[in-house]
All heavy atoms as a GROMACS GRO file, in nm:
protein
  603
    1MET      N    1  20.226  13.489   6.436
    1MET     CA    2  20.186  13.409   6.323
    1MET      C    3  20.073  13.313   6.362
    1MET      O    4  19.977  13.298   6.288
    1MET     CB    5  20.308  13.332   6.271
    1MET     CG    6  20.279  13.247   6.151
    1MET     SD    7  20.245  13.353   6.012
    1MET     CE    8  20.240  13.236   5.885
    2ARG      N    9  20.084  13.249   6.478
    2ARG     CA   10  19.980  13.157   6.524
    2ARG      C   11  19.850  13.231   6.551
    2ARG      O   12  19.743  13.178   6.524
    2ARG     CB   13  20.026  13.085   6.652
    2ARG     CG   14  20.133  12.985   6.628
    2ARG     CD   15  20.169  12.914   6.755
    2ARG     NE   16  20.286  12.831   6.734
    2ARG     CZ   17  20.352  12.774   6.829
    2ARG    NH1   18  20.316  12.792   6.955
    2ARG    NH2   19  20.456  12.700   6.803
    3LEU      N   20  19.864  13.351   6.603
    3LEU     CA   21  19.744  13.430   6.630
    3LEU      C   22  19.670  13.464   6.500
    3LEU      O   23  19.547  13.455   6.493
    3LEU     CB   24  19.781  13.559   6.705
    3LEU     CG   25  19.665  13.651   6.741
    3LEU    CD1   26  19.568  13.580   6.833
    3LEU    CD2   27  19.718  13.777   6.807
    4LEU      N   28  19.744  13.500   6.399
    4LEU     CA   29  19.684  13.531   6.269
    4LEU      C   30  19.613  13.410   6.209
    4LEU      O   31  19.501  13.421   6.158
    4LEU     CB   32  19.792  13.583   6.174
    4LEU     CG   33  19.745  13.633   6.038
    4LEU    CD1   34  19.648  13.748   6.055
    4LEU    CD2   35  19.863  13.674   5.954
    5VAL      N   36  19.674  13.295   6.217
    5VAL     CA   37  19.612  13.172   6.167
    5VAL      C   38  19.486  13.140   6.247
    5VAL      O   39  19.383  13.101   6.191
    5VAL     CB   40  19.712  13.054   6.171
    5VAL    CG1   41  19.643  12.922   6.141
    5VAL    CG2   42  19.827  13.078   6.075
    6ALA      N   43  19.492  13.159   6.378
    6ALA     CA   44  19.375  13.134   6.463
    6ALA      C   45  19.260  13.229   6.427
    6ALA      O   46  19.144  13.188   6.421
    6ALA     CB   47  19.413  13.149   6.610
    7ILE      N   48  19.291  13.355   6.401
    7ILE     CA   49  19.188  13.451   6.364
    7ILE      C   50  19.125  13.413   6.230
    7ILE      O   51  19.003  13.418   6.214
    7ILE     CB   52  19.246  13.594   6.361
    7ILE    CG1   53  19.279  13.639   6.503
    7ILE    CG2   54  19.150  13.692   6.295
    7ILE    CD1   55  19.356  13.770   6.510
    8TYR      N   56  19.208  13.375   6.134
    8TYR     CA   57  19.155  13.332   6.004
    8TYR      C   58  19.066  13.208   6.017
    8TYR      O   59  18.962  13.199   5.953
    8TYR     CB   60  19.268  13.304   5.905
    8TYR     CG   61  19.326  13.429   5.843
    8TYR    CD1   62  19.463  13.445   5.834
    8TYR    CD2   63  19.245  13.529   5.792
    8TYR    CE1   64  19.519  13.559   5.777
    8TYR    CE2   65  19.300  13.643   5.735
    8TYR     CZ   66  19.435  13.657   5.727
    8TYR     OH   67  19.489  13.770   5.671
    9LEU      N   68  19.108  13.114   6.098
    9LEU     CA   69  19.026  12.993   6.118
    9LEU      C   70  18.894  13.026   6.186
    9LEU      O   71  18.789  12.971   6.148
    9LEU     CB   72  19.105  12.890   6.199
    9LEU     CG   73  19.216  12.818   6.122
    9LEU    CD1   74  19.293  12.725   6.216
    9LEU    CD2   75  19.160  12.741   6.005
   10MET      N   76  18.897  13.115   6.285
   10MET     CA   77  18.773  13.155   6.352
   10MET      C   78  18.679  13.226   6.253
   10MET      O   79  18.558  13.204   6.254
   10MET     CB   80  18.803  13.245   6.471
   10MET     CG   81  18.857  13.170   6.591
   10MET     SD   82  18.897  13.277   6.729
   10MET     CE   83  18.747  13.366   6.753
   11ALA      N   84  18.736  13.311   6.169
   11ALA     CA   85  18.654  13.381   6.069
   11ALA      C   86  18.592  13.281   5.972
   11ALA      O   87  18.474  13.293   5.935
   11ALA     CB   88  18.739  13.484   5.995
   12LEU      N   89  18.670  13.184   5.929
   12LEU     CA   90  18.620  13.083   5.837
   12LEU      C   91  18.505  13.004   5.899
   12LEU      O   92  18.402  12.982   5.836
   12LEU     CB   93  18.734  12.989   5.797
   12LEU     CG   94  18.699  12.877   5.701
   12LEU    CD1   95  18.662  12.934   5.565
   12LEU    CD2   96  18.815  12.781   5.687
   13VAL      N   97  18.521  12.965   6.024
   13VAL     CA   98  18.417  12.887   6.093
   13VAL      C   99  18.291  12.971   6.111
   13VAL      O  100  18.180  12.923   6.087
   13VAL     CB  101  18.471  12.833   6.228
   13VAL    CG1  102  18.358  12.778   6.313
   13VAL    CG2  103  18.577  12.727   6.203
   14THR      N  104  18.306  13.096   6.152
   14THR     CA  105  18.188  13.179   6.174
   14THR      C  106  18.115  13.210   6.043
   14THR      O  107  17.992  13.212   6.039
   14THR     CB  108  18.223  13.310   6.246
   14THR    OG1  109  18.324  13.379   6.172
   14THR    CG2  110  18.271  13.285   6.386
   15ILE      N  111  18.188  13.230   5.934
   15ILE     CA  112  18.124  13.254   5.805
   15ILE      C  113  18.048  13.129   5.761
   15ILE      O  114  17.935  13.137   5.712
   15ILE     CB  115  18.228  13.297   5.700
   15ILE    CG1  116  18.278  13.438   5.730
   15ILE    CG2  117  18.169  13.289   5.559
   15ILE    CD1  118  18.397  13.481   5.646
   16TYR      N  119  18.109  13.013   5.779
   16TYR     CA  120  18.042  12.888   5.744
   16TYR      C  121  17.915  12.869   5.826
   16TYR      O  122  17.809  12.835   5.772
   16TYR     CB  123  18.137  12.769   5.763
   16TYR     CG  124  18.069  12.636   5.743
   16TYR    CD1  125  18.042  12.590   5.614
   16TYR    CD2  126  18.028  12.559   5.851
   16TYR    CE1  127  17.978  12.469   5.594
   16TYR    CE2  128  17.964  12.439   5.832
   16TYR     CZ  129  17.939  12.394   5.704
   16TYR     OH  130  17.874  12.275   5.684
   17LEU      N  131  17.923  12.890   5.957
   17LEU     CA  132  17.806  12.873   6.043
   17LEU      C  133  17.696  12.972   6.008
   17LEU      O  134  17.577  12.937   6.006
   17LEU     CB  135  17.845  12.887   6.190
   17LEU     CG  136  17.923  12.770   6.248
   17LEU    CD1  137  17.967  12.801   6.391
   17LEU    CD2  138  17.839  12.643   6.244
   18ARG      N  139  17.733  13.096   5.980
   18ARG     CA  140  17.633  13.196   5.943
   18ARG      C  141  17.562  13.155   5.815
   18ARG      O  142  17.440  13.163   5.805
   18ARG     CB  143  17.700  13.332   5.924
   18ARG     CG  144  17.598  13.442   5.889
   18ARG     CD  145  17.664  13.571   5.859
   18ARG     NE  146  17.740  13.552   5.734
   18ARG     CZ  147  17.818  13.645   5.682
   18ARG    NH1  148  17.836  13.758   5.743
   18ARG    NH2  149  17.881  13.623   5.569
   19THR      N  150  17.638  13.109   5.717
   19THR     CA  151  17.580  13.067   5.590
   19THR      C  152  17.488  12.946   5.610
   19THR      O  153  17.377  12.941   5.556
   19THR     CB  154  17.691  13.032   5.489
   19THR    OG1  155  17.776  13.145   5.474
   19THR    CG2  156  17.634  12.993   5.355
   20TRP      N  157  17.531  12.853   5.689
   20TRP     CA  158  17.453  12.732   5.715
   20TRP      C  159  17.323  12.765   5.789
   20TRP      O  160  17.215  12.716   5.753
   20TRP     CB  161  17.538  12.633   5.794
   20TRP     CG  162  17.472  12.502   5.818
   20TRP    CD1  163  17.447  12.404   5.728
   20TRP    CD2  164  17.422  12.455   5.943
   20TRP    NE1  165  17.385  12.298   5.789
   20TRP    CE2  166  17.368  12.328   5.922
   20TRP    CE3  167  17.417  12.509   6.071
   20TRP    CZ2  168  17.310  12.254   6.022
   20TRP    CZ3  169  17.360  12.436   6.171
   20TRP    CH2  170  17.307  12.309   6.147
   21LEU      N  171  17.332  12.850   5.892
   21LEU     CA  172  17.213  12.887   5.969
   21LEU      C  173  17.115  12.969   5.886
   21LEU      O  174  16.994  12.946   5.892
   21LEU     CB  175  17.253  12.963   6.095
   21LEU     CG  176  17.320  12.880   6.204
   21LEU    CD1  177  17.370  12.970   6.316
   21LEU    CD2  178  17.224  12.776   6.258
   22MET      N  179  17.165  13.065   5.811
   22MET     CA  180  17.076  13.147   5.728
   22MET      C  181  17.010  13.063   5.619
   22MET      O  182  16.894  13.085   5.585
   22MET     CB  183  17.152  13.264   5.667
   22MET     CG  184  17.184  13.374   5.765
   22MET     SD  185  17.038  13.447   5.840
   22MET     CE  186  16.975  13.542   5.704
   23GLY      N  187  17.084  12.968   5.564
   23GLY     CA  188  17.026  12.879   5.464
   23GLY      C  189  16.913  12.796   5.522
   23GLY      O  190  16.807  12.784   5.462
   24GLY      N  191  16.934  12.742   5.640
   24GLY     CA  192  16.830  12.663   5.706
   24GLY      C  193  16.710  12.747   5.742
   24GLY      O  194  16.594  12.705   5.722
   25PHE      N  195  16.734  12.866   5.794
   25PHE     CA  196  16.624  12.956   5.829
   25PHE      C  197  16.547  12.997   5.704
   25PHE      O  198  16.424  12.999   5.703
   25PHE     CB  199  16.679  13.080   5.901
   25PHE     CG  200  16.574  13.183   5.930
   25PHE    CD1  201  16.484  13.165   6.032
   25PHE    CD2  202  16.568  13.299   5.854
   25PHE    CE1  203  16.386  13.259   6.058
   25PHE    CE2  204  16.471  13.394   5.879
   25PHE     CZ  205  16.380  13.374   5.981
   26GLY      N  206  16.619  13.030   5.598
   26GLY     CA  207  16.554  13.071   5.474
   26GLY      C  208  16.469  12.962   5.415
   26GLY      O  209  16.357  12.987   5.369
   27GLN      N  210  16.519  12.839   5.415
   27GLN     CA  211  16.442  12.728   5.361
   27GLN      C  212  16.317  12.700   5.445
   27GLN      O  213  16.210  12.670   5.390
   27GLN     CB  214  16.528  12.602   5.349
   27GLN     CG  215  16.635  12.613   5.243
   27GLN     CD  216  16.579  12.642   5.106
   27GLN    OE1  217  16.484  12.579   5.061
   27GLN    NE2  218  16.638  12.738   5.038
   28ALA      N  219  16.329  12.708   5.576
   28ALA     CA  220  16.213  12.689   5.663
   28ALA      C  221  16.109  12.799   5.640
   28ALA      O  222  15.988  12.772   5.637
   28ALA     CB  223  16.256  12.686   5.809
   29LEU      N  224  16.156  12.922   5.625
   29LEU     CA  225  16.066  13.033   5.598
   29LEU      C  226  15.996  13.016   5.464
   29LEU      O  227  15.874  13.037   5.454
   29LEU     CB  228  16.143  13.165   5.601
   29LEU     CG  229  16.061  13.289   5.573
   29LEU    CD1  230  15.970  13.320   5.691
   29LEU    CD2  231  16.152  13.407   5.546
   30LEU      N  232  16.070  12.977   5.362
   30LEU     CA  233  16.009  12.955   5.230
   30LEU      C  234  15.906  12.842   5.233
   30LEU      O  235  15.801  12.852   5.170
   30LEU     CB  236  16.116  12.924   5.127
   30LEU     CG  237  16.192  13.044   5.074
   30LEU    CD1  238  16.309  12.999   4.988
   30LEU    CD2  239  16.102  13.134   4.996
   31PHE      N  240  15.937  12.737   5.306
   31PHE     CA  241  15.842  12.627   5.318
   31PHE      C  242  15.712  12.674   5.381
   31PHE      O  243  15.602  12.645   5.331
   31PHE     CB  244  15.904  12.513   5.401
   31PHE     CG  245  15.813  12.396   5.421
   31PHE    CD1  246  15.793  12.306   5.318
   31PHE    CD2  247  15.750  12.376   5.541
   31PHE    CE1  248  15.709  12.196   5.335
   31PHE    CE2  249  15.666  12.269   5.560
   31PHE     CZ  250  15.646  12.178   5.457
   32ALA      N  251  15.722  12.750   5.490
   32ALA     CA  252  15.602  12.801   5.557
   32ALA      C  253  15.527  12.899   5.468
   32ALA      O  254  15.403  12.897   5.463
   32ALA     CB  255  15.642  12.868   5.689
   33LEU      N  256  15.600  12.984   5.398
   33LEU     CA  257  15.536  13.082   5.310
   33LEU      C  258  15.463  13.013   5.196
   33LEU      O  259  15.349  13.047   5.164
   33LEU     CB  260  15.641  13.178   5.255
   33LEU     CG  261  15.592  13.285   5.160
   33LEU    CD1  262  15.496  13.380   5.230
   33LEU    CD2  263  15.709  13.361   5.102
   34ARG      N  264  15.527  12.916   5.134
   34ARG     CA  265  15.462  12.845   5.022
   34ARG      C  266  15.338  12.769   5.069
   34ARG      O  267  15.237  12.765   4.998
   34ARG     CB  268  15.561  12.749   4.957
   34ARG     CG  269  15.664  12.821   4.874
   34ARG     CD  270  15.762  12.726   4.810
   34ARG     NE  271  15.856  12.799   4.725
   34ARG     CZ  272  15.984  12.773   4.720
   34ARG    NH1  273  16.036  12.675   4.792
   34ARG    NH2  274  16.063  12.843   4.641
   35ASN      N  275  15.346  12.710   5.188
   35ASN     CA  276  15.227  12.641   5.241
   35ASN      C  277  15.115  12.739   5.270
   35ASN      O  278  14.998  12.710   5.244
   35ASN     CB  279  15.263  12.564   5.368
   35ASN     CG  280  15.322  12.430   5.337
   35ASN    OD1  281  15.300  12.374   5.231
   35ASN    ND2  282  15.401  12.378   5.430
   36ALA      N  283  15.147  12.856   5.325
   36ALA     CA  284  15.045  12.956   5.354
   36ALA      C  285  14.980  13.007   5.226
   36ALA      O  286  14.857  13.023   5.220
   36ALA     CB  287  15.107  13.072   5.432
   37VAL      N  288  15.060  13.032   5.123
   37VAL     CA  289  15.006  13.079   4.995
   37VAL      C  290  14.918  12.971   4.933
   37VAL      O  291  14.808  12.999   4.883
   37VAL     CB  292  15.119  13.121   4.899
   37VAL    CG1  293  15.066  13.144   4.759
   37VAL    CG2  294  15.188  13.245   4.951
   38PHE      N  295  14.965  12.847   4.936
   38PHE     CA  296  14.886  12.737   4.880
   38PHE      C  297  14.752  12.724   4.952
   38PHE      O  298  14.647  12.710   4.888
   38PHE     CB  299  14.964  12.606   4.889
   38PHE     CG  300  14.888  12.487   4.838
   38PHE    CD1  301  14.875  12.465   4.702
   38PHE    CD2  302  14.830  12.398   4.926
   38PHE    CE1  303  14.804  12.356   4.655
   38PHE    CE2  304  14.759  12.289   4.880
   38PHE     CZ  305  14.746  12.268   4.744
   39ASN      N  306  14.755  12.729   5.085
   39ASN     CA  307  14.631  12.717   5.162
   39ASN      C  308  14.536  12.834   5.133
   39ASN      O  309  14.414  12.816   5.125
   39ASN     CB  310  14.661  12.707   5.311
   39ASN     CG  311  14.723  12.574   5.347
   39ASN    OD1  312  14.700  12.474   5.280
   39ASN    ND2  313  14.804  12.573   5.451
   40LYS      N  314  14.592  12.954   5.117
   40LYS     CA  315  14.510  13.070   5.084
   40LYS      C  316  14.447  13.053   4.947
   40LYS      O  317  14.327  13.084   4.929
   40LYS     CB  318  14.595  13.197   5.089
   40LYS     CG  319  14.521  13.322   5.054
   40LYS     CD  320  14.409  13.351   5.153
   40LYS     CE  321  14.339  13.481   5.118
   40LYS     NZ  322  14.225  13.505   5.205
   41LEU      N  323  14.523  13.007   4.851
   41LEU     CA  324  14.468  12.985   4.717
   41LEU      C  325  14.359  12.878   4.718
   41LEU      O  326  14.262  12.887   4.641
   41LEU     CB  327  14.578  12.945   4.618
   41LEU     CG  328  14.674  13.057   4.578
   41LEU    CD1  329  14.789  13.000   4.495
   41LEU    CD2  330  14.601  13.166   4.501
   42GLN      N  331  14.372  12.779   4.805
   42GLN     CA  332  14.269  12.675   4.815
   42GLN      C  333  14.139  12.729   4.873
   42GLN      O  334  14.032  12.679   4.843
   42GLN     CB  335  14.320  12.560   4.902
   42GLN     CG  336  14.433  12.482   4.842
   42GLN     CD  337  14.390  12.404   4.720
   42GLN    OE1  338  14.287  12.337   4.720
   42GLN    NE2  339  14.468  12.414   4.615
   43ASP      N  340  14.148  12.832   4.957
   43ASP     CA  341  14.030  12.887   5.022
   43ASP      C  342  13.957  12.992   4.938
   43ASP      O  343  13.845  13.031   4.972
   43ASP     CB  344  14.069  12.951   5.157
   43ASP     CG  345  14.110  12.848   5.260
   43ASP    OD1  346  14.073  12.730   5.244
   43ASP    OD2  347  14.179  12.885   5.357
   44LEU      N  348  14.019  13.038   4.831
   44LEU     CA  349  13.957  13.141   4.748
   44LEU      C  350  13.839  13.085   4.671
   44LEU      O  351  13.838  12.968   4.632
   44LEU     CB  352  14.060  13.199   4.650
   44LEU     CG  353  14.172  13.280   4.713
   44LEU    CD1  354  14.277  13.316   4.607
   44LEU    CD2  355  14.119  13.406   4.778
   45PRO      N  356  13.738  13.168   4.648
   45PRO     CA  357  13.621  13.120   4.572
   45PRO      C  358  13.656  13.098   4.425
   45PRO      O  359  13.752  13.155   4.372
   45PRO     CB  360  13.519  13.233   4.588
   45PRO     CG  361  13.600  13.354   4.621
   45PRO     CD  362  13.723  13.305   4.694
   46VAL      N  363  13.574  13.019   4.358
   46VAL     CA  364  13.597  12.988   4.218
   46VAL      C  365  13.589  13.114   4.132
   46VAL      O  366  13.660  13.128   4.033
   46VAL     CB  367  13.496  12.881   4.170
   46VAL    CG1  368  13.508  12.856   4.022
   46VAL    CG2  369  13.514  12.753   4.249
   47ALA      N  370  13.507  13.209   4.172
   47ALA     CA  371  13.492  13.334   4.097
   47ALA      C  372  13.625  13.409   4.087
   47ALA      O  373  13.652  13.477   3.988
   47ALA     CB  374  13.387  13.423   4.162
   48PHE      N  375  13.709  13.397   4.188
   48PHE     CA  376  13.840  13.462   4.185
   48PHE      C  377  13.924  13.410   4.069
   48PHE      O  378  13.990  13.486   4.000
   48PHE     CB  379  13.913  13.439   4.318
   48PHE     CG  380  14.052  13.493   4.320
   48PHE    CD1  381  14.077  13.627   4.345
   48PHE    CD2  382  14.161  13.410   4.294
   48PHE    CE1  383  14.206  13.677   4.346
   48PHE    CE2  384  14.291  13.459   4.295
   48PHE     CZ  385  14.312  13.594   4.320
   49PHE      N  386  13.917  13.280   4.046
   49PHE     CA  387  13.998  13.218   3.941
   49PHE      C  388  13.940  13.244   3.801
   49PHE      O  389  14.012  13.236   3.702
   49PHE     CB  390  14.013  13.069   3.966
   49PHE     CG  391  14.092  13.040   4.090
   49PHE    CD1  392  14.029  13.005   4.208
   49PHE    CD2  393  14.229  13.052   4.090
   49PHE    CE1  394  14.102  12.981   4.322
   49PHE    CE2  395  14.303  13.027   4.204
   49PHE     CZ  396  14.239  12.993   4.321
   50SER      N  397  13.812  13.276   3.793
   50SER     CA  398  13.757  13.312   3.662
   50SER      C  399  13.793  13.457   3.627
   50SER      O  400  13.792  13.494   3.510
   50SER     CB  401  13.606  13.291   3.658
   50SER     OG  402  13.542  13.369   3.756
   51GLN      N  403  13.826  13.538   3.727
   51GLN     CA  404  13.866  13.677   3.702
   51GLN      C  405  14.017  13.691   3.683
   51GLN      O  406  14.064  13.786   3.622
   51GLN     CB  407  13.824  13.767   3.818
   51GLN     CG  408  13.674  13.778   3.834
   51GLN     CD  409  13.637  13.854   3.960
   51GLN    OE1  410  13.722  13.890   4.040
   51GLN    NE2  411  13.508  13.878   3.977
   52ASN      N  412  14.096  13.599   3.739
   52ASN     CA  413  14.241  13.606   3.732
   52ASN      C  414  14.295  13.481   3.661
   52ASN      O  415  14.251  13.370   3.689
   52ASN     CB  416  14.301  13.612   3.872
   52ASN     CG  417  14.256  13.737   3.947
   52ASN    OD1  418  14.295  13.847   3.913
   52ASN    ND2  419  14.172  13.718   4.047
   53LYS      N  420  14.390  13.503   3.573
   53LYS     CA  421  14.448  13.391   3.499
   53LYS      C  422  14.539  13.308   3.591
   53LYS      O  423  14.615  13.363   3.670
   53LYS     CB  424  14.530  13.442   3.382
   53LYS     CG  425  14.448  13.512   3.277
   53LYS     CD  426  14.537  13.562   3.165
   53LYS     CE  427  14.455  13.637   3.063
   53LYS     NZ  428  14.540  13.692   2.956
   54ALA      N  429  14.527  13.178   3.580
   54ALA     CA  430  14.607  13.088   3.664
   54ALA      C  431  14.756  13.106   3.639
   54ALA      O  432  14.836  13.104   3.732
   54ALA     CB  433  14.566  12.942   3.641
   55GLY      N  434  14.794  13.127   3.513
   55GLY     CA  435  14.935  13.146   3.480
   55GLY      C  436  14.993  13.270   3.547
   55GLY      O  437  15.107  13.270   3.592
   56ASP      N  438  14.912  13.378   3.553
   56ASP     CA  439  14.958  13.500   3.619
   56ASP      C  440  14.978  13.477   3.768
   56ASP      O  441  15.074  13.526   3.828
   56ASP     CB  442  14.858  13.614   3.597
   56ASP     CG  443  14.855  13.662   3.453
   56ASP    OD1  444  14.952  13.634   3.379
   56ASP    OD2  445  14.755  13.727   3.415
   57LEU      N  446  14.886  13.402   3.829
   57LEU     CA  447  14.897  13.374   3.972
   57LEU      C  448  15.020  13.289   4.003
   57LEU      O  449  15.095  13.318   4.096
   57LEU     CB  450  14.771  13.303   4.023
   57LEU     CG  451  14.643  13.384   4.022
   57LEU    CD1  452  14.524  13.294   4.052
   57LEU    CD2  453  14.651  13.498   4.120
   58ILE      N  454  15.041  13.187   3.924
   58ILE     CA  455  15.156  13.099   3.945
   58ILE      C  456  15.286  13.175   3.925
   58ILE      O  457  15.380  13.162   4.004
   58ILE     CB  458  15.147  12.976   3.852
   58ILE    CG1  459  15.032  12.887   3.893
   58ILE    CG2  460  15.278  12.898   3.854
   58ILE    CD1  461  14.999  12.778   3.795
   59SER      N  462  15.289  13.258   3.821
   59SER     CA  463  15.408  13.338   3.794
   59SER      C  464  15.438  13.433   3.910
   59SER      O  465  15.553  13.448   3.952
   59SER     CB  466  15.389  13.416   3.665
   59SER     OG  467  15.498  13.501   3.642
   60ARG      N  468  15.336  13.496   3.962
   60ARG     CA  469  15.354  13.590   4.073
   60ARG      C  470  15.404  13.520   4.199
   60ARG      O  471  15.497  13.567   4.264
   60ARG     CB  472  15.221  13.661   4.100
   60ARG     CG  473  15.223  13.760   4.213
   60ARG     CD  474  15.301  13.885   4.173
   60ARG     NE  475  15.315  13.975   4.282
   60ARG     CZ  476  15.241  14.082   4.303
   60ARG    NH1  477  15.145  14.111   4.220
   60ARG    NH2  478  15.262  14.158   4.406
   61VAL      N  479  15.344  13.408   4.232
   61VAL     CA  480  15.386  13.332   4.350
   61VAL      C  481  15.529  13.284   4.335
   61VAL      O  482  15.612  13.298   4.427
   61VAL     CB  483  15.289  13.214   4.377
   61VAL    CG1  484  15.346  13.119   4.481
   61VAL    CG2  485  15.154  13.265   4.420
   62ASN      N  486  15.563  13.228   4.219
   62ASN     CA  487  15.700  13.181   4.196
   62ASN      C  488  15.801  13.294   4.202
   62ASN      O  489  15.909  13.279   4.259
   62ASN     CB  490  15.710  13.108   4.062
   62ASN     CG  491  15.651  12.970   4.067
   62ASN    OD1  492  15.638  12.911   4.173
   62ASN    ND2  493  15.616  12.918   3.952
   63ASN      N  494  15.768  13.406   4.142
   63ASN     CA  495  15.859  13.520   4.140
   63ASN      C  496  15.883  13.574   4.281
   63ASN      O  497  15.998  13.601   4.320
   63ASN     CB  498  15.804  13.631   4.050
   63ASN     CG  499  15.902  13.743   4.030
   63ASN    OD1  500  16.022  13.721   4.026
   63ASN    ND2  501  15.851  13.863   4.019
   64ASP      N  502  15.776  13.589   4.358
   64ASP     CA  503  15.790  13.644   4.492
   64ASP      C  504  15.869  13.551   4.584
   64ASP      O  505  15.956  13.596   4.659
   64ASP     CB  506  15.653  13.672   4.553
   64ASP     CG  507  15.582  13.788   4.484
   64ASP    OD1  508  15.648  13.859   4.405
   64ASP    OD2  509  15.462  13.807   4.509
   65THR      N  510  15.840  13.422   4.579
   65THR     CA  511  15.914  13.330   4.665
   65THR      C  512  16.059  13.315   4.619
   65THR      O  513  16.148  13.296   4.701
   65THR     CB  514  15.846  13.192   4.671
   65THR    OG1  515  15.827  13.142   4.539
   65THR    CG2  516  15.713  13.200   4.744
   66ASP      N  517  16.082  13.326   4.489
   66ASP     CA  518  16.219  13.320   4.439
   66ASP      C  519  16.301  13.439   4.487
   66ASP      O  520  16.419  13.427   4.519
   66ASP     CB  521  16.220  13.312   4.286
   66ASP     CG  522  16.359  13.288   4.232
   66ASP    OD1  523  16.428  13.198   4.283
   66ASP    OD2  524  16.399  13.362   4.139
   67LYS      N  525  16.239  13.557   4.494
   67LYS     CA  526  16.309  13.676   4.544
   67LYS      C  527  16.349  13.656   4.690
   67LYS      O  528  16.460  13.693   4.731
   67LYS     CB  529  16.220  13.800   4.532
   67LYS     CG  530  16.190  13.841   4.393
   67LYS     CD  531  16.306  13.910   4.330
   67LYS     CE  532  16.265  13.958   4.192
   67LYS     NZ  533  16.372  13.994   4.108
   68ILE      N  534  16.262  13.598   4.769
   68ILE     CA  535  16.295  13.572   4.910
   68ILE      C  536  16.406  13.469   4.919
   68ILE      O  537  16.499  13.482   4.999
   68ILE     CB  538  16.169  13.526   4.986
   68ILE    CG1  539  16.068  13.640   4.992
   68ILE    CG2  540  16.204  13.478   5.127
   68ILE    CD1  541  15.934  13.601   5.046
   69ASN      N  542  16.400  13.366   4.835
   69ASN     CA  543  16.506  13.265   4.832
   69ASN      C  544  16.640  13.327   4.795
   69ASN      O  545  16.743  13.295   4.857
   69ASN     CB  546  16.469  13.154   4.735
   69ASN     CG  547  16.562  13.036   4.742
   69ASN    OD1  548  16.628  13.013   4.844
   69ASN    ND2  549  16.569  12.960   4.636
   70GLN      N  550  16.641  13.415   4.698
   70GLN     CA  551  16.765  13.482   4.658
   70GLN      C  552  16.819  13.569   4.770
   70GLN      O  553  16.941  13.578   4.791
   70GLN     CB  554  16.743  13.568   4.534
   70GLN     CG  555  16.726  13.489   4.408
   70GLN     CD  556  16.694  13.578   4.289
   70GLN    OE1  557  16.691  13.699   4.299
   70GLN    NE2  558  16.672  13.515   4.174
   71PHE      N  559  16.731  13.634   4.844
   71PHE     CA  560  16.774  13.718   4.956
   71PHE      C  561  16.847  13.636   5.062
   71PHE      O  562  16.955  13.673   5.107
   71PHE     CB  563  16.654  13.789   5.019
   71PHE     CG  564  16.688  13.866   5.142
   71PHE    CD1  565  16.753  13.988   5.133
   71PHE    CD2  566  16.657  13.816   5.268
   71PHE    CE1  567  16.784  14.060   5.247
   71PHE    CE2  568  16.688  13.887   5.381
   71PHE     CZ  569  16.753  14.010   5.372
   72PHE      N  570  16.790  13.522   5.099
   72PHE     CA  571  16.854  13.440   5.201
   72PHE      C  572  16.976  13.365   5.148
   72PHE      O  573  17.067  13.333   5.224
   72PHE     CB  574  16.754  13.342   5.262
   72PHE     CG  575  16.664  13.408   5.362
   72PHE    CD1  576  16.532  13.433   5.332
   72PHE    CD2  577  16.712  13.447   5.485
   72PHE    CE1  578  16.449  13.494   5.423
   72PHE    CE2  579  16.630  13.509   5.577
   72PHE     CZ  580  16.497  13.533   5.545
   73SER      N  581  16.976  13.336   5.019
   73SER     CA  582  17.092  13.266   4.962
   73SER      C  583  17.213  13.357   4.949
   73SER      O  584  17.327  13.310   4.953
   73SER     CB  585  17.057  13.212   4.824
   73SER     OG  586  16.956  13.115   4.834
   74SER      N  587  17.190  13.485   4.932
   74SER     CA  588  17.302  13.578   4.913
   74SER      C  589  17.364  13.621   5.044
   74SER      O  590  17.466  13.688   5.045
   74SER     CB  591  17.254  13.700   4.836
   74SER     OG  592  17.164  13.776   4.914
   75ARG      N  593  17.307  13.587   5.155
   75ARG     CA  594  17.358  13.629   5.286
   75ARG      C  595  17.462  13.533   5.335
   75ARG      O  596  17.471  13.423   5.323
   75ARG     CB  597  17.246  13.640   5.389
   75ARG     CG  598  17.143  13.740   5.351
   75ARG     CD  599  17.196  13.879   5.368
   75ARG     NE  600  17.097  13.973   5.319
   75ARG     CZ  601  17.128  14.088   5.267
   75ARG    NH1  602  17.250  14.124   5.252
   75ARG    NH2  603  17.036  14.169   5.226
   0.00000   0.00000   0.00000
């Protein structure tokens, strides 16, 4: 009985640690990705923005980063 309780407690702790570590890693990755995308958008010429709608660009960036966030949140 004690062994079973110990195994359950170990499983609980490892699941918690995995979730905590993956959440931290995912947030750090998203922060770096969003900064890289923002810096890239800042470096693009003005002609790029006259050919592409700003709303489409923002929607695409938000959608892509949200998918990555969902991936790390579900783990």
